[in-house]
Structure formats: C-alpha cells, structure tokens
C-alpha positions as CSV (number, residue, x, y, z in Angstrom):
1,M,84.4,40.4,-118.4
2,N,80.8,40.2,-117.2
3,I,78.9,36.7,-118.0
4,P,75.4,37.2,-118.2
5,G,72.9,35.8,-116.1
6,S,71.0,33.6,-118.5
7,T,74.3,31.9,-119.6
8,L,75.1,31.2,-116.0
9,K,71.6,29.7,-115.6
10,A,72.4,27.4,-118.7
11,K,75.6,26.1,-117.2
12,A,74.0,25.1,-113.8
13,G,71.5,23.4,-115.6
14,F,73.6,21.5,-117.7
15,I,75.9,20.5,-114.6
16,F,72.8,19.5,-112.9
17,L,71.6,17.2,-116.0
18,A,75.3,15.9,-116.2
19,L,75.1,14.3,-112.5
20,I,71.6,13.2,-112.6
21,G,72.6,11.3,-115.6
22,A,76.0,10.3,-114.0
23,I,73.9,9.1,-111.3
24,I,71.8,6.7,-113.5
25,V,74.8,5.8,-115.6
26,L,77.4,5.0,-113.6
27,P,75.7,2.1,-111.9
28,L,75.1,0.6,-115.4
29,A,78.5,1.0,-116.0
30,S,79.9,-0.6,-113.1
31,P,81.1,-3.6,-113.7
32,F,80.6,-5.6,-110.3
33,A,77.6,-5.6,-108.8
34,I,76.7,-6.1,-104.8
35,V,74.2,-8.1,-103.0
36,P,73.8,-7.3,-99.2
37,A,73.4,-9.7,-96.2
38,G,69.6,-11.0,-95.9
39,T,69.3,-10.7,-99.7
40,R,69.6,-12.7,-102.7
41,G,70.4,-11.5,-106.5
42,V,68.9,-12.3,-109.9
43,M,71.1,-11.1,-112.7
44,T,68.9,-10.5,-116.2
45,T,70.5,-9.7,-119.4
46,F,68.9,-7.5,-121.2
47,G,65.6,-8.7,-119.4
48,K,66.1,-12.1,-119.7
49,I,66.5,-13.9,-116.3
50,T,69.7,-16.3,-115.8
51,E,68.4,-19.5,-113.3
52,E,71.6,-18.5,-111.2
53,V,71.1,-17.2,-107.7
54,Y,73.4,-15.0,-106.4
55,T,74.5,-14.8,-102.5
56,E,75.6,-11.9,-100.8
57,G,79.2,-10.6,-101.5
58,L,80.4,-9.2,-104.5
59,H,79.9,-10.1,-108.3
60,W,80.7,-9.3,-111.8
61,R,78.5,-8.3,-114.8
62,W,78.3,-6.9,-117.9
63,P,78.1,-3.4,-117.7
64,I,74.9,-1.7,-119.1
65,A,73.9,-4.7,-120.5
66,Q,73.2,-6.9,-117.1
67,E,71.4,-6.3,-113.8
68,M,71.3,-7.5,-110.9
69,H,67.9,-7.5,-108.7
70,L,68.2,-7.7,-105.2
71,V,65.1,-10.3,-103.4
72,E,65.1,-10.1,-99.4
73,V,65.2,-14.1,-97.6
74,R,64.8,-12.2,-94.1
75,V,62.2,-13.3,-91.5
76,Q,59.8,-10.9,-92.8
77,K,56.0,-9.8,-90.7
78,G,52.5,-9.3,-91.6
79,E,49.4,-8.7,-89.6
80,G,45.9,-8.6,-90.9
81,Q,42.0,-9.1,-90.2
82,G,39.7,-11.4,-92.1
83,D,36.2,-11.9,-91.3
84,A,34.9,-15.4,-92.4
85,A,31.4,-17.5,-91.0
86,S,32.0,-20.2,-88.2
87,K,30.4,-23.7,-88.6
88,D,27.0,-22.7,-86.9
89,L,27.0,-19.2,-89.8
90,Q,28.2,-16.9,-86.8
91,S,30.3,-13.7,-88.0
92,V,33.7,-14.1,-86.7
93,Q,36.9,-11.4,-87.5
94,T,40.1,-13.0,-86.7
95,S,43.0,-11.0,-86.0
96,V,46.1,-12.6,-87.4
97,A,50.5,-12.4,-87.4
98,L,52.1,-14.2,-89.7
99,N,56.1,-14.5,-89.7
100,Y,57.3,-15.8,-92.9
101,H,60.8,-15.9,-95.6
102,I,61.1,-16.8,-99.2
103,D,63.1,-19.5,-99.5
104,P,66.9,-18.6,-100.6
105,A,66.6,-21.6,-103.4
106,A,63.3,-20.1,-105.0
107,V,64.2,-16.4,-105.2
108,V,64.6,-16.9,-109.2
109,S,61.1,-18.6,-109.7
110,V,59.5,-16.3,-107.2
111,F,61.1,-12.9,-108.9
112,R,59.9,-14.5,-112.2
113,D,56.3,-15.7,-111.6
114,V,55.4,-13.4,-108.4
115,G,57.7,-10.1,-108.3
116,L,59.3,-8.0,-105.5
117,D,55.3,-7.6,-104.2
118,I,54.9,-10.7,-103.0
119,G,53.0,-10.4,-100.0
120,V,50.0,-7.9,-102.0
121,K,49.8,-10.8,-104.6
122,I,50.4,-13.9,-102.8
123,I,50.5,-13.4,-98.5
124,V,47.3,-11.8,-98.1
125,P,44.8,-13.5,-100.4
126,A,46.7,-16.8,-98.7
127,V,46.5,-15.9,-95.4
128,Q,42.3,-14.5,-95.5
129,E,41.7,-18.1,-97.4
130,A,43.3,-20.2,-94.8
131,V,41.1,-18.3,-92.5
132,K,38.0,-18.3,-94.2
133,A,38.8,-22.7,-94.6
134,A,39.9,-23.7,-91.0
135,T,37.1,-20.9,-89.6
136,A,34.3,-23.1,-91.3
137,L,35.1,-26.4,-89.4
138,Y,34.4,-25.2,-86.2
139,T,32.0,-23.8,-84.1
140,A,31.6,-20.4,-82.6
141,E,32.4,-22.2,-79.3
142,E,35.0,-24.5,-80.2
143,L,36.7,-21.4,-81.9
144,I,37.1,-20.2,-78.8
145,G,38.1,-23.5,-76.9
146,K,40.0,-25.0,-79.7
147,R,42.3,-21.8,-80.5
148,P,45.7,-24.0,-80.5
149,E,44.3,-26.3,-83.0
150,V,42.5,-23.8,-85.0
151,R,45.3,-22.1,-85.4
152,E,47.7,-25.5,-86.3
153,K,45.0,-25.9,-89.1
154,I,45.4,-22.5,-90.4
155,R,48.8,-23.2,-90.3
156,G,48.6,-26.0,-92.4
157,F,46.8,-24.1,-94.9
158,L,48.8,-21.7,-95.4
159,T,52.3,-23.7,-95.6
160,E,50.3,-25.5,-98.2
161,R,49.8,-23.0,-100.1
162,L,52.8,-20.8,-100.1
163,T,55.3,-23.5,-100.0
164,K,54.4,-23.4,-104.2
165,H,55.2,-20.2,-104.7
166,G,58.7,-20.2,-102.7
167,V,57.2,-18.9,-99.5
168,V,58.3,-20.4,-95.7
169,V,56.0,-20.4,-93.2
170,D,57.9,-19.5,-89.9
171,E,55.2,-18.5,-87.1
172,F,51.4,-18.4,-87.2
173,S,49.3,-16.7,-84.4
174,I,45.9,-15.7,-83.7
175,T,46.1,-12.2,-81.8
176,N,42.3,-12.3,-81.7
177,F,38.8,-13.3,-82.2
178,S,35.7,-10.8,-82.6
179,F,32.2,-12.1,-82.5
180,S,28.8,-10.3,-83.1
181,R,27.0,-8.7,-79.7
182,S,24.5,-11.1,-79.2
183,F,26.8,-13.9,-79.4
184,T,29.6,-12.5,-76.9
185,D,26.5,-11.7,-74.5
186,A,25.1,-15.0,-74.3
187,V,28.7,-16.5,-74.2
188,E,28.9,-14.3,-71.0
189,A,26.2,-15.3,-69.9
190,K,26.9,-19.0,-70.1
191,T,30.5,-17.9,-68.8
192,T,28.1,-16.2,-65.1
193,A,26.4,-19.4,-65.1
194,E,28.4,-22.1,-64.8
195,Q,30.7,-19.9,-62.2
196,Q,27.9,-19.6,-60.2
197,K,26.5,-23.2,-60.6
198,P,29.3,-24.4,-58.1
199,K,27.6,-22.3,-55.2
200,A,24.2,-22.8,-56.0
201,E,25.3,-26.9,-55.9
202,R,26.8,-26.0,-52.5
203,D,23.7,-24.6,-51.1
204,L,21.6,-27.2,-52.7
205,Q,23.7,-29.8,-50.5
206,R,23.5,-27.4,-47.4
207,I,19.5,-27.3,-47.7
208,R,19.1,-31.0,-48.1
209,V,21.7,-31.8,-45.2
210,E,19.7,-28.8,-43.3
211,A,16.0,-31.1,-44.0
212,E,17.2,-34.7,-43.6
213,Q,18.6,-33.0,-39.9
214,K,15.3,-32.1,-39.5
215,V,13.3,-34.8,-40.1
216,A,15.7,-37.0,-38.0
217,Q,15.1,-34.8,-35.4
218,A,11.3,-35.1,-35.4
219,K,11.8,-38.8,-35.9
220,A,13.4,-38.9,-32.8
221,E,11.3,-37.0,-30.6
222,A,8.4,-38.8,-31.9
223,E,9.9,-42.5,-31.1
224,A,10.4,-40.4,-27.8
225,L,7.2,-39.6,-27.3
226,K,5.9,-43.0,-28.3
227,L,8.1,-44.8,-26.1
228,Q,6.9,-42.1,-22.6
229,K,3.1,-43.8,-23.9
230,Q,4.1,-47.1,-23.6
231,E,5.7,-46.6,-20.4
232,V,2.6,-45.0,-18.7
233,T,0.5,-47.5,-16.9
234,A,-2.0,-47.1,-13.8
235,E,0.7,-48.5,-11.4
236,L,2.8,-45.7,-12.7
237,L,0.4,-43.2,-11.9
238,K,-0.7,-44.7,-8.9
239,L,2.6,-44.7,-7.9
240,R,3.2,-40.7,-8.9
241,E,0.0,-39.9,-6.9
242,I,1.8,-41.9,-4.2
243,E,5.1,-39.4,-4.2
244,N,3.0,-36.4,-5.1
245,Q,1.3,-36.6,-1.2
246,R,4.0,-38.0,0.3
247,K,5.5,-34.9,-0.5
248,A,3.0,-32.7,0.0
249,I,2.9,-34.2,3.7
250,E,6.7,-33.5,4.2
251,K,5.7,-30.0,3.5
252,W,2.8,-29.6,5.8
253,D,3.8,-27.9,9.5
254,G,0.8,-29.6,10.9
255,K,-1.4,-26.3,11.7
256,L,-4.9,-26.6,10.0
257,P,-6.5,-23.9,8.2
258,Q,-8.8,-21.8,10.1
259,T,-11.4,-20.7,7.7
260,M,-12.0,-21.8,4.3
261,M,-13.1,-20.1,1.2
262,G,-16.6,-20.2,-0.3
263,N,-19.4,-22.1,1.6
264,S,-17.2,-24.3,3.8
265,V,-17.7,-24.9,7.2
266,P,-15.0,-23.8,9.3
267,F,-12.5,-25.8,11.2
268,I,-13.3,-26.2,14.9
269,Q,-10.7,-26.7,17.3
270,I,-11.2,-29.6,19.9
271,G,-9.4,-29.3,23.2
272,D,-8.6,-27.9,26.6
273,K,-9.4,-24.1,27.1
274,K,-7.2,-23.0,30.1
C-alpha cells in the first residue's frame, strides 16, 4: 500500500513539533532543578520570587508552577576604556580591568533589582563614574607619578558603589593612561631634560674646577715673578756680570784677533822677529 507524500510530510511535521514540545515541557514538568557549581539559584513560583538562596546541587520544585533561575557567583572580569579630565584639565583616556563577583548571599536582591545583565546595567556605569571622579582629583603628571594611589582611589569609589548592589570588587587595575599628543611631547621633553641634567652639572663642575686651576696657576706664576723682581738687586747684577766675565776668560785661548770689523785699528803684534 502506497502512502501519499503529503501524508508523510504531515507525519514528519507532527513528530518534529512533538519533539519540540517535549524539549520545552519536560524540563518544566520535572520535579527537580539542578544548581551547577559556581552558581546560586533563585526560585520563582508563577513568577513570584522566593527569598531563599539555593546552593549548588539538586532541589525539588513544583513542576510547571516553579522555575529555578541561575545566577553566576564566580569571579568575572571586565575591561574597558573611559575618557575623563584631569585636575589641570588635560584630556585622559584610562584603560582599566576589573575582577568582581556577585555576593552569594545577595543573589535574590540582585536578580530582583538588576537581573542577569548586571555588567551592562551596574558594572560599566560604576567604573566610568569612579574613573572620572578619581581622575579629577589629580593633575596629569600626578596620574603618572601616583598611579598606585590613583588605582586605590578608583577602587574605593567602585567598592562603595557596587557593594550596594551586591557586587564584590576582587581586583582592580589601571592598564594604561593615554594623554593628548601635545602633553605627551611635553612630558618627553621634560624627561629628556632631567636625564641630561646630571651630565650638564658634571660639565659645569669640570669647567669650574679647570677655571680655578688656571687662576691658581696664574697666581702662582705672578707670585713667583714678584719674588724674582724683589730679589734682583745691584749687588746681584754685579755678581752675575763678574761670573759672566770669568766664564769668558776661562773659554779664551790667549790669542788676540788679527783684524776687527769696520774701521777698527788692527792689533799690532809686538815682539822679536826671528
């Protein structure tokens, strides 16, 4: 017996819809709900939230009437950037990273007041506000030089705001500060000048020492010359003249010159001729 193709298609469609219905209905009809590790459960009865926090494990529920909602309490990480202005009105872009988790004891209030998208509704606005509030307390140079202090200031603002919403701040870090190009160039120029300052001071000290040495040498030479002039007397000049004559006599060989230059009269030898 042949079954028409349209009938086969209808049966296949019915089976498909039955499977879909089973997938939807069976979990609702199950009298048990499982809370996995790293989460807490919030039970609703026909949409009304119960105040009990369900821990990890297997829990009984009324099929269809009750539904278990899972809230993650593991540490989660968020990263982002925010624009702000420093105390001296410099434009600052701050990159931050935040580790946080929902307080397990507060999952019911978090689920009721915020829902499951707490990152978008609470975390991001809180981080942006904390960064702006802390950045406005410091100049641009202080943001660089006092980075650990700035980080703790932002973390304090975050803790104060997020605790009210059942969120615990585990770690907070500033990954980067970005400033305008003009300010960055000014900081680099200042850093270069500070790096060159010790060399300039050493060169100045060397020049100062060399100048002092020259002055000392000139003073010494002037003092020596002064002493020499004081020691030159008529007796000393006469003594040196006698010494020069004595040295000339010692070098003379006893012979007189035969002729003299110019109009001088020649020496006449006196003595017997043989």
